[in-house]
N, C-alpha and C positions, 0 to 999 in steps of 0.2 A: 653163398652168394657168387662167388668167383666159379664155383663148379658149374652152376646153373648157366653162367655166361659162357663158359667153354662148352658146354653141351649145346647150347644154341648156336655156338659158332661151328661146331661140327656138323650139326643138322644143316646149316646154311652151306657148308661146303659140300655135303652129300647132294644136297639140291642142285648146286653148280655142276657136280659130276654127271648127274642125270641129264641136266640141260646139255652139257657137253657131249655126252654120248648121242643125244639127239642130232646136235649140230654136225658131229662127225660123221654120223650115219648118211647125212645129206651132202656134206661139203667135202668133195672128193678132189683135190687137187694138191699141187706142191705147196701152196700156200696154207692148206689145211695142216699138212703134216708139219711143215716148219713151225706153225702156230702151236701145234700140239707138242712137239718136242721142246722147243725153246721156251715159249711163254708158259703153258699150263704146267710142264714139269718142274720148271723153276718156281711157279706159284705154289705148287704142291709141296716142294721141299720146304720153302719158307713157311706154308701153313703148318706143316708137321712140326718143324722146329718150334714155331710159336707155341702150338698146343702143349708140346712136351715142356718147354719153359714155363708156361702158365700153370700146368699141373704141378710141377715142383714148386713154384712159388705159392700156389693155392694150398698145397700139403703143408708148407712150412707155415703160412699163415694161420692154418687151423691148429696146428701144433702150439704155435705161440698163444693163440687165443685161449686153448684148454690150459697152459701154463699160467696165463694172467688169471683166468677163472679160479684155478686152484689157490693161487697166491691171494686173490681177493677174499676167498672162503677162509683162508688161514688168518688173514688180516682181521676179518669180521669175528672170528672165534677169539682171536687175541684181545679184541676190543671188549667183547662181552665178559672174557675173564678178567680184564682189567677193571670193568665196571663192578663186577661182583667183589673184587679185592677192595675196590674204594668203598663199598657199602659194608662189607664185613672183613675188615682188616685181618 
């Protein structure tokens, strides 16, 4: 689930990059350069940090989910063995 959202977020950021490329091809003055170097570079840095952090958290959550599923399987197996022992001691 989270990996899909991260991918969607990356696609949106790529789209923003393409839009900015169009804007910066037309907008040629000091304000454009200031916006590009101050605002856009800062936004990109925050974006990259966010994506990295979300990937790490998503990987950890996936690992935890696998561990939970393995423990549930083990618990089910113990429950079945307990039922068999109750029927045939």
